[in-house]
N, CA, C and O atoms as a GROMACS GRO file, in nm:
protein
  584
    1THR      N    1  -9.219  -1.208 -11.901
    1THR     CA    2  -9.119  -1.274 -11.819
    1THR      C    3  -9.173  -1.411 -11.779
    1THR      O    4  -9.287  -1.424 -11.736
    2VAL      N    5  -9.090  -1.512 -11.793
    2VAL     CA    6  -9.127  -1.648 -11.756
    2VAL      C    7  -9.060  -1.681 -11.623
    2VAL      O    8  -8.938  -1.670 -11.610
    3LEU      N    9  -9.140  -1.720 -11.526
    3LEU     CA   10  -9.088  -1.756 -11.394
    3LEU      C   11  -9.054  -1.904 -11.390
    3LEU      O   12  -9.113  -1.984 -11.463
    4PRO      N   13  -8.957  -1.943 -11.306
    4PRO     CA   14  -8.926  -2.086 -11.292
    4PRO      C   15  -9.042  -2.158 -11.223
    4PRO      O   16  -9.128  -2.096 -11.161
    5ALA      N   17  -9.042  -2.288 -11.236
    5ALA     CA   18  -9.146  -2.370 -11.173
    5ALA      C   19  -9.138  -2.359 -11.021
    5ALA      O   20  -9.028  -2.340 -10.968
    6PRO      N   21  -9.252  -2.370 -10.950
    6PRO     CA   22  -9.249  -2.366 -10.804
    6PRO      C   23  -9.166  -2.481 -10.747
    6PRO      O   24  -9.151  -2.586 -10.810
    7THR      N   25  -9.114  -2.462 -10.627
    7THR     CA   26  -9.036  -2.566 -10.560
    7THR      C   27  -9.114  -2.625 -10.444
    7THR      O   28  -9.220  -2.573 -10.407
    8ASP      N   29  -9.062  -2.733 -10.387
    8ASP     CA   30  -9.124  -2.797 -10.271
    8ASP      C   31  -9.056  -2.754 -10.141
    8ASP      O   32  -9.082  -2.813 -10.036
    9VAL      N   33  -8.970  -2.652 -10.147
    9VAL     CA   34  -8.897  -2.608 -10.029
    9VAL      C   35  -8.995  -2.540  -9.932
    9VAL      O   36  -9.066  -2.448  -9.971
   10PRO      N   37  -8.999  -2.587  -9.805
   10PRO     CA   38  -9.092  -2.526  -9.709
   10PRO      C   39  -9.051  -2.382  -9.676
   10PRO      O   40  -8.932  -2.350  -9.671
   11ASP      N   41  -9.149  -2.298  -9.653
   11ASP     CA   42  -9.125  -2.159  -9.615
   11ASP      C   43  -9.092  -2.156  -9.466
   11ASP      O   44  -9.176  -2.189  -9.383
   12ARG      N   45  -8.968  -2.117  -9.432
   12ARG     CA   46  -8.926  -2.112  -9.293
   12ARG      C   47  -8.912  -1.969  -9.243
   12ARG      O   48  -8.838  -1.942  -9.148
   13THR      N   49  -8.982  -1.879  -9.305
   13THR     CA   50  -8.979  -1.740  -9.264
   13THR      C   51  -9.031  -1.727  -9.122
   13THR      O   52  -9.137  -1.781  -9.088
   14VAL      N   53  -8.956  -1.657  -9.038
   14VAL     CA   54  -8.997  -1.637  -8.899
   14VAL      C   55  -9.114  -1.541  -8.896
   14VAL      O   56  -9.106  -1.428  -8.945
   15THR      N   57  -9.225  -1.588  -8.837
   15THR     CA   58  -9.344  -1.504  -8.832
   15THR      C   59  -9.386  -1.471  -8.689
   15THR      O   60  -9.465  -1.379  -8.668
   16ALA      N   61  -9.336  -1.544  -8.589
   16ALA     CA   62  -9.372  -1.517  -8.451
   16ALA      C   63  -9.300  -1.391  -8.404
   16ALA      O   64  -9.177  -1.383  -8.414
   17PRO      N   65  -9.374  -1.291  -8.352
   17PRO     CA   66  -9.310  -1.165  -8.314
   17PRO      C   67  -9.213  -1.178  -8.196
   17PRO      O   68  -9.127  -1.092  -8.178
   18ASN      N   69  -9.226  -1.283  -8.116
   18ASN     CA   70  -9.139  -1.299  -7.999
   18ASN      C   71  -9.016  -1.385  -8.024
   18ASN      O   72  -8.943  -1.416  -7.931
   19THR      N   73  -8.993  -1.424  -8.149
   19THR     CA   74  -8.878  -1.509  -8.179
   19THR      C   75  -8.749  -1.433  -8.150
   19THR      O   76  -8.734  -1.316  -8.186
   20THR      N   77  -8.656  -1.501  -8.085
   20THR     CA   78  -8.526  -1.442  -8.052
   20THR      C   79  -8.458  -1.394  -8.181
   20THR      O   80  -8.456  -1.466  -8.281
   21PRO      N   81  -8.402  -1.272  -8.179
   21PRO     CA   82  -8.336  -1.221  -8.300
   21PRO      C   83  -8.201  -1.289  -8.322
   21PRO      O   84  -8.142  -1.348  -8.231
   22GLU      N   85  -8.152  -1.279  -8.446
   22GLU     CA   86  -8.019  -1.328  -8.480
   22GLU      C   87  -7.919  -1.270  -8.380
   22GLU      O   88  -7.926  -1.152  -8.346
   23THR      N   89  -7.826  -1.353  -8.333
   23THR     CA   90  -7.732  -1.310  -8.230
   23THR      C   91  -7.590  -1.339  -8.276
   23THR      O   92  -7.549  -1.455  -8.284
   24TYR      N   93  -7.514  -1.233  -8.306
   24TYR     CA   94  -7.376  -1.247  -8.352
   24TYR      C   95  -7.283  -1.272  -8.234
   24TYR      O   96  -7.300  -1.218  -8.125
   25LEU      N   97  -7.183  -1.357  -8.258
   25LEU     CA   98  -7.085  -1.391  -8.156
   25LEU      C   99  -6.950  -1.334  -8.198
   25LEU      O  100  -6.860  -1.407  -8.241
   26ASN      N  101  -6.938  -1.203  -8.184
   26ASN     CA  102  -6.813  -1.132  -8.208
   26ASN      C  103  -6.819  -1.001  -8.130
   26ASN      O  104  -6.928  -0.954  -8.097
   27VAL      N  105  -6.705  -0.944  -8.099
   27VAL     CA  106  -6.704  -0.826  -8.011
   27VAL      C  107  -6.764  -0.702  -8.076
   27VAL      O  108  -6.804  -0.610  -8.004
   28GLY      N  109  -6.771  -0.697  -8.207
   28GLY     CA  110  -6.825  -0.580  -8.273
   28GLY      C  111  -6.977  -0.576  -8.281
   28GLY      O  112  -7.035  -0.468  -8.292
   29GLN      N  113  -7.043  -0.693  -8.276
   29GLN     CA  114  -7.187  -0.698  -8.298
   29GLN      C  115  -7.267  -0.768  -8.189
   29GLN      O  116  -7.390  -0.771  -8.197
   30ILE      N  117  -7.203  -0.823  -8.089
   30ILE     CA  118  -7.278  -0.902  -7.991
   30ILE      C  119  -7.374  -0.812  -7.912
   30ILE      O  120  -7.339  -0.703  -7.867
   31LYS      N  121  -7.496  -0.862  -7.898
   31LYS     CA  122  -7.598  -0.794  -7.818
   31LYS      C  123  -7.655  -0.898  -7.723
   31LYS      O  124  -7.648  -1.018  -7.750
   32ASN      N  125  -7.710  -0.853  -7.614
   32ASN     CA  126  -7.773  -0.942  -7.516
   32ASN      C  127  -7.673  -1.041  -7.457
   32ASN      O  128  -7.710  -1.153  -7.420
   33TYR      N  129  -7.547  -0.999  -7.447
   33TYR     CA  130  -7.445  -1.082  -7.382
   33TYR      C  131  -7.448  -1.053  -7.233
   33TYR      O  132  -7.456  -0.938  -7.189
   34TYR      N  133  -7.442  -1.162  -7.155
   34TYR     CA  134  -7.440  -1.149  -7.008
   34TYR      C  135  -7.323  -1.230  -6.956
   34TYR      O  136  -7.306  -1.346  -6.993
   35GLY      N  137  -7.244  -1.169  -6.869
   35GLY     CA  138  -7.130  -1.240  -6.812
   35GLY      C  139  -7.010  -1.149  -6.800
   35GLY      O  140  -7.021  -1.027  -6.801
   36ASP      N  141  -6.894  -1.214  -6.787
   36ASP     CA  142  -6.769  -1.142  -6.771
   36ASP      C  143  -6.741  -1.055  -6.894
   36ASP      O  144  -6.780  -1.089  -7.005
   37LYS      N  145  -6.674  -0.943  -6.872
   37LYS     CA  146  -6.637  -0.853  -6.982
   37LYS      C  147  -6.550  -0.930  -7.081
   37LYS      O  148  -6.460  -1.004  -7.040
   38VAL      N  149  -6.576  -0.912  -7.210
   38VAL     CA  150  -6.498  -0.982  -7.311
   38VAL      C  151  -6.364  -0.912  -7.333
   38VAL      O  152  -6.356  -0.789  -7.331
   39ALA      N  153  -6.260  -0.992  -7.355
   39ALA     CA  154  -6.125  -0.941  -7.380
   39ALA      C  155  -6.089  -0.971  -7.524
   39ALA      O  156  -6.091  -1.087  -7.565
   40LEU      N  157  -6.056  -0.870  -7.601
   40LEU     CA  158  -6.031  -0.885  -7.744
   40LEU      C  159  -5.903  -0.963  -7.773
   40LEU      O  160  -5.796  -0.930  -7.724
   41ASP      N  161  -5.917  -1.068  -7.855
   41ASP     CA  162  -5.806  -1.145  -7.912
   41ASP      C  163  -5.707  -1.204  -7.814
   41ASP      O  164  -5.589  -1.220  -7.846
   42GLU      N  165  -5.753  -1.237  -7.694
   42GLU     CA  166  -5.666  -1.310  -7.602
   42GLU      C  167  -5.749  -1.413  -7.528
   42GLU      O  168  -5.863  -1.385  -7.490
   43PRO      N  169  -5.694  -1.533  -7.506
   43PRO     CA  170  -5.769  -1.636  -7.434
   43PRO      C  171  -5.802  -1.588  -7.292
   43PRO      O  172  -5.719  -1.529  -7.224
   44ARG      N  173  -5.925  -1.615  -7.251
   44ARG     CA  174  -5.968  -1.572  -7.117
   44ARG      C  175  -6.074  -1.670  -7.067
   44ARG      O  176  -6.150  -1.727  -7.145
   45ASP      N  177  -6.078  -1.687  -6.935
   45ASP     CA  178  -6.180  -1.773  -6.875
   45ASP      C  179  -6.305  -1.691  -6.848
   45ASP      O  180  -6.299  -1.579  -6.797
   46TYR      N  181  -6.420  -1.749  -6.884
   46TYR     CA  182  -6.550  -1.686  -6.865
   46TYR      C  183  -6.639  -1.775  -6.779
   46TYR      O  184  -6.613  -1.894  -6.764
   47HIS      N  185  -6.742  -1.715  -6.722
   47HIS     CA  186  -6.833  -1.789  -6.634
   47HIS      C  187  -6.977  -1.753  -6.671
   47HIS      O  188  -7.012  -1.636  -6.682
   48LEU      N  189  -7.059  -1.856  -6.691
   48LEU     CA  190  -7.199  -1.832  -6.722
   48LEU      C  191  -7.266  -1.763  -6.604
   48LEU      O  192  -7.240  -1.798  -6.489
   49PRO      N  193  -7.352  -1.666  -6.631
   49PRO     CA  194  -7.428  -1.606  -6.522
   49PRO      C  195  -7.528  -1.707  -6.466
   49PRO      O  196  -7.563  -1.803  -6.533
   50ALA      N  197  -7.572  -1.684  -6.342
   50ALA     CA  198  -7.667  -1.775  -6.277
   50ALA      C  199  -7.797  -1.786  -6.356
   50ALA      O  200  -7.854  -1.895  -6.366
   51ASN      N  201  -7.844  -1.675  -6.413
   51ASN     CA  202  -7.967  -1.675  -6.491
   51ASN      C  203  -7.947  -1.592  -6.616
   51ASN      O  204  -7.897  -1.480  -6.611
   52LEU      N  205  -7.987  -1.648  -6.728
   52LEU     CA  206  -7.985  -1.574  -6.853
   52LEU      C  207  -8.127  -1.527  -6.883
   52LEU      O  208  -8.220  -1.609  -6.882
   53PRO      N  209  -8.147  -1.399  -6.910
   53PRO     CA  210  -8.280  -1.354  -6.949
   53PRO      C  211  -8.313  -1.401  -7.092
   53PRO      O  212  -8.224  -1.444  -7.165
   54VAL      N  213  -8.438  -1.392  -7.130
   54VAL     CA  214  -8.479  -1.428  -7.265
   54VAL      C  215  -8.396  -1.348  -7.365
   54VAL      O  216  -8.375  -1.228  -7.348
   55ASN      N  217  -8.349  -1.415  -7.467
   55ASN     CA  218  -8.263  -1.363  -7.574
   55ASN      C  219  -8.119  -1.344  -7.529
   55ASN      O  220  -8.037  -1.295  -7.607
   56GLY      N  221  -8.085  -1.380  -7.406
   56GLY     CA  222  -7.950  -1.363  -7.354
   56GLY      C  223  -7.858  -1.477  -7.394
   56GLY      O  224  -7.901  -1.590  -7.413
   57VAL      N  225  -7.729  -1.443  -7.406
   57VAL     CA  226  -7.625  -1.540  -7.437
   57VAL      C  227  -7.510  -1.521  -7.339
   57VAL      O  228  -7.482  -1.408  -7.298
   58GLY      N  229  -7.443  -1.630  -7.300
   58GLY     CA  230  -7.331  -1.622  -7.208
   58GLY      C  231  -7.224  -1.725  -7.244
   58GLY      O  232  -7.251  -1.823  -7.314
   59LEU      N  233  -7.103  -1.701  -7.195
   59LEU     CA  234  -6.988  -1.788  -7.219
   59LEU      C  235  -6.942  -1.854  -7.090
   59LEU      O  236  -6.963  -1.801  -6.981
   60ASP      N  237  -6.878  -1.971  -7.104
   60ASP     CA  238  -6.819  -2.042  -6.991
   60ASP      C  239  -6.693  -2.111  -7.042
   60ASP      O  240  -6.688  -2.152  -7.158
   61GLY      N  241  -6.594  -2.124  -6.957
   61GLY     CA  242  -6.468  -2.186  -6.998
   61GLY      C  243  -6.380  -2.085  -7.069
   61GLY      O  244  -6.399  -1.964  -7.055
   62THR      N  245  -6.283  -2.135  -7.144
   62THR     CA  246  -6.185  -2.047  -7.210
   62THR      C  247  -6.229  -2.016  -7.354
   62THR      O  248  -6.262  -2.106  -7.431
   63TRP      N  249  -6.229  -1.887  -7.386
   63TRP     CA  250  -6.264  -1.838  -7.520
   63TRP      C  251  -6.167  -1.728  -7.561
   63TRP      O  252  -6.117  -1.654  -7.477
   64THR      N  253  -6.141  -1.720  -7.691
   64THR     CA  254  -6.072  -1.605  -7.748
   64THR      C  255  -6.177  -1.532  -7.831
   64THR      O  256  -6.230  -1.587  -7.928
   65THR      N  257  -6.207  -1.409  -7.792
   65THR     CA  258  -6.312  -1.333  -7.859
   65THR      C  259  -6.249  -1.235  -7.958
   65THR      O  260  -6.153  -1.165  -7.925
   66GLY      N  261  -6.304  -1.232  -8.079
   66GLY     CA  262  -6.249  -1.146  -8.183
   66GLY      C  263  -6.357  -1.070  -8.257
   66GLY      O  264  -6.475  -1.077  -8.222
   67TYR      N  265  -6.316  -0.998  -8.361
   67TYR     CA  266  -6.409  -0.916  -8.439
   67TYR      C  267  -6.493  -0.997  -8.537
   67TYR      O  268  -6.593  -0.946  -8.587
   68GLU      N  269  -6.455  -1.122  -8.566
   68GLU     CA  270  -6.533  -1.203  -8.659
   68GLU      C  271  -6.605  -1.318  -8.590
   68GLU      O  272  -6.712  -1.360  -8.634
   69ASN      N  273  -6.547  -1.369  -8.482
   69ASN     CA  274  -6.603  -1.486  -8.416
   69ASN      C  275  -6.544  -1.503  -8.276
   69ASN      O  276  -6.456  -1.427  -8.235
   70PHE      N  277  -6.593  -1.603  -8.205
   70PHE     CA  278  -6.535  -1.646  -8.078
   70PHE      C  279  -6.476  -1.784  -8.104
   70PHE      O  280  -6.540  -1.868  -8.167
   71THR      N  281  -6.352  -1.808  -8.055
   71THR     CA  282  -6.287  -1.937  -8.074
   71THR      C  283  -6.273  -2.007  -7.940
   71THR      O  284  -6.225  -1.949  -7.842
   72ALA      N  285  -6.317  -2.132  -7.937
   72ALA     CA  286  -6.321  -2.211  -7.813
   72ALA      C  287  -6.183  -2.256  -7.770
   72ALA      O  288  -6.098  -2.291  -7.852
   73GLY      N  289  -6.162  -2.254  -7.639
   73GLY     CA  290  -6.044  -2.310  -7.576
   73GLY      C  291  -6.088  -2.424  -7.485
   73GLY      O  292  -6.196  -2.480  -7.505
   74PRO      N  293  -6.007  -2.459  -7.384
   74PRO     CA  294  -6.044  -2.568  -7.294
   74PRO      C  295  -6.176  -2.540  -7.220
   74PRO      O  296  -6.202  -2.428  -7.176
   75ASN      N  297  -6.256  -2.644  -7.208
   75ASN     CA  298  -6.383  -2.641  -7.132
   75ASN      C  299  -6.479  -2.533  -7.180
   75ASN      O  300  -6.558  -2.481  -7.101
   76ALA      N  301  -6.474  -2.498  -7.308
   76ALA     CA  302  -6.559  -2.392  -7.362
   76ALA      C  303  -6.704  -2.439  -7.372
   76ALA      O  304  -6.734  -2.548  -7.422
   77ARG      N  305  -6.792  -2.353  -7.325
   77ARG     CA  306  -6.937  -2.373  -7.338
   77ARG      C  307  -7.001  -2.238  -7.364
   77ARG      O  308  -6.946  -2.135  -7.326
   78LEU      N  309  -7.116  -2.240  -7.427
   78LEU     CA  310  -7.196  -2.120  -7.436
   78LEU      C  311  -7.340  -2.159  -7.413
   78LEU      O  312  -7.379  -2.274  -7.434
   79ALA      N  313  -7.419  -2.062  -7.369
   79ALA     CA  314  -7.560  -2.086  -7.343
   79ALA      C  315  -7.641  -1.974  -7.405
   79ALA      O  316  -7.595  -1.860  -7.412
   80VAL      N  317  -7.762  -2.007  -7.449
   80VAL     CA  318  -7.854  -1.909  -7.503
   80VAL      C  319  -7.993  -1.939  -7.450
   80VAL      O  320  -8.039  -2.054  -7.453
   81HIS      N  321  -8.061  -1.835  -7.402
   81HIS     CA  322  -8.201  -1.845  -7.359
   81HIS      C  323  -8.283  -1.791  -7.475
   81HIS      O  324  -8.280  -1.672  -7.505
   82TYR      N  325  -8.356  -1.878  -7.541
   82TYR     CA  326  -8.421  -1.842  -7.666
   82TYR      C  327  -8.572  -1.863  -7.662
   82TYR      O  328  -8.625  -1.938  -7.581
   83GLN      N  329  -8.640  -1.793  -7.753
   83GLN     CA  330  -8.780  -1.817  -7.784
   83GLN      C  331  -8.785  -1.843  -7.934
   83GLN      O  332  -8.769  -1.750  -8.014
   84ALA      N  333  -8.807  -1.967  -7.973
   84ALA     CA  334  -8.808  -2.004  -8.114
   84ALA      C  335  -8.850  -2.150  -8.126
   84ALA      O  336  -8.855  -2.224  -8.028
   85LYS      N  337  -8.881  -2.189  -8.248
   85LYS     CA  338  -8.904  -2.331  -8.278
   85LYS      C  339  -8.770  -2.398  -8.310
   85LYS      O  340  -8.745  -2.512  -8.270
   86ASP      N  341  -8.686  -2.324  -8.383
   86ASP     CA  342  -8.560  -2.381  -8.433
   86ASP      C  343  -8.442  -2.294  -8.390
   86ASP      O  344  -8.453  -2.171  -8.382
   87VAL      N  345  -8.330  -2.360  -8.363
   87VAL     CA  346  -8.206  -2.289  -8.328
   87VAL      C  347  -8.095  -2.341  -8.418
   87VAL      O  348  -8.076  -2.462  -8.433
   88TYR      N  349  -8.021  -2.248  -8.478
   88TYR     CA  350  -7.909  -2.281  -8.565
   88TYR      C  351  -7.786  -2.204  -8.518
   88TYR      O  352  -7.797  -2.097  -8.458
   89LEU      N  353  -7.668  -2.260  -8.546
   89LEU     CA  354  -7.543  -2.195  -8.510
   89LEU      C  355  -7.445  -2.210  -8.626
   89LEU      O  356  -7.428  -2.320  -8.679
   90VAL      N  357  -7.382  -2.101  -8.666
   90VAL     CA  358  -7.277  -2.106  -8.768
   90VAL      C  359  -7.146  -2.137  -8.697
   90VAL      O  360  -7.106  -2.067  -8.604
   91LEU      N  361  -7.080  -2.245  -8.741
   91LEU     CA  362  -6.957  -2.295  -8.681
   91LEU      C  363  -6.854  -2.323  -8.790
   91LEU      O  364  -6.888  -2.343  -8.906
   92ALA      N  365  -6.725  -2.324  -8.750
   92ALA     CA  366  -6.617  -2.362  -8.840
   92ALA      C  367  -6.507  -2.430  -8.762
   92ALA      O  368  -6.493  -2.409  -8.641
   93GLY      N  369  -6.428  -2.512  -8.832
   93GLY     CA  370  -6.316  -2.581  -8.771
   93GLY      C  371  -6.337  -2.731  -8.772
   93GLY      O  372  -6.422  -2.782  -8.843
   94GLU      N  373  -6.257  -2.801  -8.692
   94GLU     CA  374  -6.265  -2.947  -8.684
   94GLU      C  375  -6.287  -2.987  -8.539
   94GLU      O  376  -6.208  -2.952  -8.452
   95GLY      N  377  -6.394  -3.061  -8.514
   95GLY     CA  378  -6.424  -3.108  -8.379
   95GLY      C  379  -6.571  -3.140  -8.367
   95GLY      O  380  -6.632  -3.191  -8.461
   96SER      N  381  -6.628  -3.110  -8.251
   96SER     CA  382  -6.771  -3.137  -8.231
   96SER      C  383  -6.826  -3.042  -8.126
   96SER      O  384  -6.752  -2.978  -8.050
   97ILE      N  385  -6.958  -3.035  -8.124
   97ILE     CA  386  -7.027  -2.964  -8.017
   97ILE      C  387  -7.122  -3.063  -7.951
   97ILE      O  388  -7.165  -3.160  -8.014
   98THR      N  389  -7.152  -3.039  -7.826
   98THR     CA  390  -7.249  -3.121  -7.754
   98THR      C  391  -7.356  -3.029  -7.699
   98THR      O  392  -7.328  -2.941  -7.617
   99THR      N  393  -7.478  -3.049  -7.746
   99THR     CA  394  -7.589  -2.966  -7.699
   99THR      C  395  -7.656  -3.032  -7.581
   99THR      O  396  -7.665  -3.155  -7.573
  100GLU      N  397  -7.704  -2.949  -7.487
  100GLU     CA  398  -7.779  -2.999  -7.372
  100GLU      C  399  -7.906  -2.915  -7.362
  100GLU      O  400  -7.901  -2.792  -7.349
  101LEU      N  401  -8.019  -2.984  -7.368
  101LEU     CA  402  -8.148  -2.919  -7.362
  101LEU      C  403  -8.242  -3.006  -7.280
  101LEU      O  404  -8.273  -3.119  -7.319
  102ASN      N  405  -8.286  -2.955  -7.166
  102ASN     CA  406  -8.378  -3.027  -7.078
  102ASN      C  407  -8.328  -3.167  -7.042
  102ASN      O  408  -8.404  -3.263  -7.043
  103GLY      N  409  -8.199  -3.176  -7.010
  103GLY     CA  410  -8.140  -3.303  -6.967
  103GLY      C  411  -8.101  -3.398  -7.078
  103GLY      O  412  -8.042  -3.502  -7.051
  104GLU      N  413  -8.132  -3.365  -7.202
  104GLU     CA  414  -8.094  -3.449  -7.316
  104GLU      C  415  -7.973  -3.390  -7.386
  104GLU      O  416  -7.966  -3.269  -7.407
  105THR      N  417  -7.877  -3.476  -7.421
  105THR     CA  418  -7.757  -3.429  -7.490
  105THR      C  419  -7.751  -3.489  -7.631
  105THR      O  420  -7.805  -3.596  -7.659
  106ARG      N  421  -7.684  -3.415  -7.716
  106ARG     CA  422  -7.665  -3.458  -7.855
  106ARG      C  423  -7.529  -3.407  -7.901
  106ARG      O  424  -7.497  -3.290  -7.879
  107THR      N  425  -7.450  -3.493  -7.965
  107THR     CA  426  -7.319  -3.452  -8.017
  107THR      C  427  -7.329  -3.435  -8.168
  107THR      O  428  -7.384  -3.520  -8.239
  108ILE      N  429  -7.275  -3.323  -8.216
  108ILE     CA  430  -7.282  -3.290  -8.358
  108ILE      C  431  -7.139  -3.268  -8.408
  108ILE      O  432  -7.069  -3.180  -8.357
  109PRO      N  433  -7.094  -3.347  -8.507
  109PRO     CA  434  -6.960  -3.325  -8.562
  109PRO      C  435  -6.956  -3.196  -8.645
  109PRO      O  436  -7.053  -3.161  -8.712
  110VAL      N  437  -6.842  -3.127  -8.638
  110VAL     CA  438  -6.823  -3.002  -8.711
  110VAL      C  439  -6.696  -3.018  -8.794
  110VAL      O  440  -6.594  -3.067  -8.745
  111SER      N  441  -6.703  -2.974  -8.921
  111SER     CA  442  -6.587  -2.986  -9.007
  111SER      C  443  -6.592  -2.881  -9.118
  111SER      O  444  -6.694  -2.867  -9.186
  112GLY      N  445  -6.482  -2.809  -9.134
  112GLY     CA  446  -6.469  -2.720  -9.249
  112GLY      C  447  -6.491  -2.574  -9.221
  112GLY      O  448  -6.483  -2.526  -9.108
  113THR      N  449  -6.520  -2.503  -9.330
  113THR     CA  450  -6.539  -2.359  -9.326
  113THR      C  451  -6.673  -2.325  -9.262
  113THR      O  452  -6.755  -2.415  -9.241
  114PRO      N  453  -6.698  -2.197  -9.230
  114PRO     CA  454  -6.822  -2.162  -9.162
  114PRO      C  455  -6.947  -2.209  -9.237
  114PRO      O  456  -6.963  -2.184  -9.356
  115ARG      N  457  -7.034  -2.278  -9.163
  115ARG     CA  458  -7.163  -2.317  -9.219
  115ARG      C  459  -7.265  -2.332  -9.106
  115ARG      O  460  -7.229  -2.340  -8.989
  116LEU      N  461  -7.389  -2.334  -9.144
  116LEU     CA  462  -7.501  -2.338  -9.050
  116LEU      C  463  -7.527  -2.481  -9.004
  116LEU      O  464  -7.539  -2.572  -9.087
  117TYR      N  465  -7.536  -2.502  -8.872
  117TYR     CA  466  -7.568  -2.632  -8.814
  117TYR      C  467  -7.700  -2.621  -8.738
  117TYR      O  468  -7.715  -2.532  -8.655
  118PRO      N  469  -7.795  -2.711  -8.765
  118PRO     CA  470  -7.920  -2.710  -8.688
  118PRO      C  471  -7.895  -2.771  -8.550
  118PRO      O  472  -7.839  -2.880  -8.538
  119LEU      N  473  -7.938  -2.701  -8.445
  119LEU     CA  474  -7.921  -2.750  -8.308
  119LEU      C  475  -8.052  -2.798  -8.248
  119LEU      O  476  -8.056  -2.900  -8.180
  120VAL      N  477  -8.158  -2.723  -8.273
  120VAL     CA  478  -8.291  -2.758  -8.222
  120VAL      C  479  -8.388  -2.738  -8.338
  120VAL      O  480  -8.387  -2.634  -8.403
  121GLU      N  481  -8.471  -2.838  -8.362
  121GLU     CA  482  -8.575  -2.826  -8.464
  121GLU      C  483  -8.706  -2.869  -8.400
  121GLU      O  484  -8.723  -2.985  -8.362
  122GLY      N  485  -8.798  -2.774  -8.388
  122GLY     CA  486  -8.923  -2.801  -8.318
  122GLY      C  487  -9.044  -2.770  -8.403
  122GLY      O  488  -9.033  -2.722  -8.516
  123SER      N  489  -9.162  -2.800  -8.347
  123SER     CA  490  -9.286  -2.775  -8.420
  123SER      C  491  -9.364  -2.658  -8.361
  123SER      O  492  -9.461  -2.611  -8.421
  124ALA      N  493  -9.320  -2.610  -8.243
  124ALA     CA  494  -9.391  -2.499  -8.179
  124ALA      C  495  -9.290  -2.406  -8.113
  124ALA      O  496  -9.181  -2.448  -8.074
  125LEU      N  497  -9.328  -2.279  -8.101
  125LEU     CA  498  -9.244  -2.181  -8.033
  125LEU      C  499  -9.223  -2.226  -7.889
  125LEU      O  500  -9.318  -2.265  -7.821
  126ARG      N  501  -9.099  -2.221  -7.842
  126ARG     CA  502  -9.069  -2.260  -7.704
  126ARG      C  503  -8.977  -2.158  -7.640
  126ARG      O  504  -8.903  -2.088  -7.709
  127ASP      N  505  -8.981  -2.150  -7.510
  127ASP     CA  506  -8.895  -2.064  -7.430
  127ASP      C  507  -8.805  -2.158  -7.352
  127ASP      O  508  -8.852  -2.226  -7.260
  128ASP      N  509  -8.676  -2.162  -7.387
  128ASP     CA  510  -8.586  -2.261  -7.328
  128ASP      C  511  -8.444  -2.210  -7.324
  128ASP      O  512  -8.411  -2.109  -7.387
  129GLN      N  513  -8.358  -2.282  -7.250
  129GLN     CA  514  -8.216  -2.249  -7.248
  129GLN      C  515  -8.138  -2.367  -7.302
  129GLN      O  516  -8.153  -2.480  -7.256
  130LEU      N  517  -8.055  -2.339  -7.400
  130LEU     CA  518  -7.970  -2.438  -7.464
  130LEU      C  519  -7.826  -2.412  -7.421
  130LEU      O  520  -7.778  -2.299  -7.429
  131THR      N  521  -7.758  -2.518  -7.377
  131THR     CA  522  -7.616  -2.508  -7.341
  131THR      C  523  -7.538  -2.593  -7.440
  131THR      O  524  -7.580  -2.704  -7.476
  132ILE      N  525  -7.424  -2.542  -7.486
  132ILE     CA  526  -7.347  -2.607  -7.591
  132ILE      C  527  -7.201  -2.618  -7.548
  132ILE      O  528  -7.135  -2.516  -7.525
  133GLY      N  529  -7.149  -2.739  -7.539
  133GLY     CA  530  -7.007  -2.763  -7.517
  133GLY      C  531  -6.937  -2.758  -7.652
  133GLY      O  532  -6.985  -2.818  -7.749
  134VAL      N  533  -6.824  -2.689  -7.660
  134VAL     CA  534  -6.758  -2.666  -7.789
  134VAL      C  535  -6.614  -2.716  -7.782
  134VAL      O  536  -6.539  -2.680  -7.690
  135SER      N  537  -6.575  -2.798  -7.879
  135SER     CA  538  -6.437  -2.849  -7.886
  135SER      C  539  -6.338  -2.734  -7.900
  135SER      O  540  -6.365  -2.638  -7.971
  136PRO      N  541  -6.221  -2.745  -7.833
  136PRO     CA  542  -6.118  -2.643  -7.850
  136PRO      C  543  -6.083  -2.626  -7.998
  136PRO      O  544  -6.070  -2.724  -8.071
  137GLY      N  545  -6.067  -2.501  -8.040
  137GLY     CA  546  -6.030  -2.469  -8.177
  137GLY      C  547  -6.148  -2.439  -8.268
  137GLY      O  548  -6.129  -2.379  -8.374
  138LEU      N  549  -6.269  -2.479  -8.230
  138LEU     CA  550  -6.385  -2.446  -8.312
  138LEU      C  551  -6.419  -2.298  -8.297
  138LEU      O  552  -6.400  -2.240  -8.190
  139SER      N  553  -6.468  -2.238  -8.404
  139SER     CA  554  -6.511  -2.099  -8.402
  139SER      C  555  -6.662  -2.092  -8.416
  139SER      O  556  -6.722  -2.165  -8.495
  140VAL      N  557  -6.725  -2.004  -8.336
  140VAL     CA  558  -6.869  -1.981  -8.343
  140VAL      C  559  -6.891  -1.840  -8.396
  140VAL      O  560  -6.818  -1.748  -8.361
  141TYR      N  561  -6.993  -1.824  -8.482
  141TYR     CA  562  -7.014  -1.698  -8.552
  141TYR      C  563  -7.148  -1.630  -8.519
  141TYR      O  564  -7.151  -1.512  -8.485
  142VAL      N  565  -7.257  -1.705  -8.530
  142VAL     CA  566  -7.388  -1.643  -8.514
  142VAL      C  567  -7.495  -1.749  -8.484
  142VAL      O  568  -7.494  -1.858  -8.542
  143PHE      N  569  -7.586  -1.714  -8.392
  143PHE     CA  570  -7.707  -1.794  -8.371
  143PHE      C  571  -7.815  -1.735  -8.461
  143PHE      O  572  -7.828  -1.613  -8.472
  144THR      N  573  -7.893  -1.821  -8.524
  144THR     CA  574  -8.013  -1.778  -8.593
  144THR      C  575  -8.129  -1.864  -8.543
  144THR      O  576  -8.109  -1.975  -8.494
  145PHE      N  577  -8.249  -1.810  -8.555
  145PHE     CA  578  -8.366  -1.875  -8.497
  145PHE      C  579  -8.480  -1.876  -8.596
  145PHE      O  580  -8.495  -1.784  -8.677
  146GLY      N  581  -8.560  -1.979  -8.590
  146GLY     CA  582  -8.675  -1.989  -8.677
  146GLY      C  583  -8.800  -2.029  -8.601
  146GLY      O  584  -8.907  -2.041  -8.660
   0.00000   0.00000   0.00000
């Protein structure tokens, strides 16, 4: 058997045992959710809890929660308390998100079908809380961490 030539793609395999696990944003698979009880397939106002524990996720503003994703309404935000070097979010729709981390904000345009967007890219494992403002109509699917 002849193998293909090696590539220059860096190995991003998560090796730190404390890295936050993949976190799905749908009513069938969500774990470590903190906040108001989710209401299936109807717009509802949510409020972030005062403190999110490590690996916790919470909603704020109006969201429609479903079996595949959460869809943002007016003033939609979500927060995640993570331990990781990198944070990614699968998003779909047309609009933008605004990330807030340690007083710094960044706006990321979103367009099209579900795909992975890098939110935080670091060089060392960190314990932090990321808050994300989400344009109405955008859908969020899953956080992944590296």
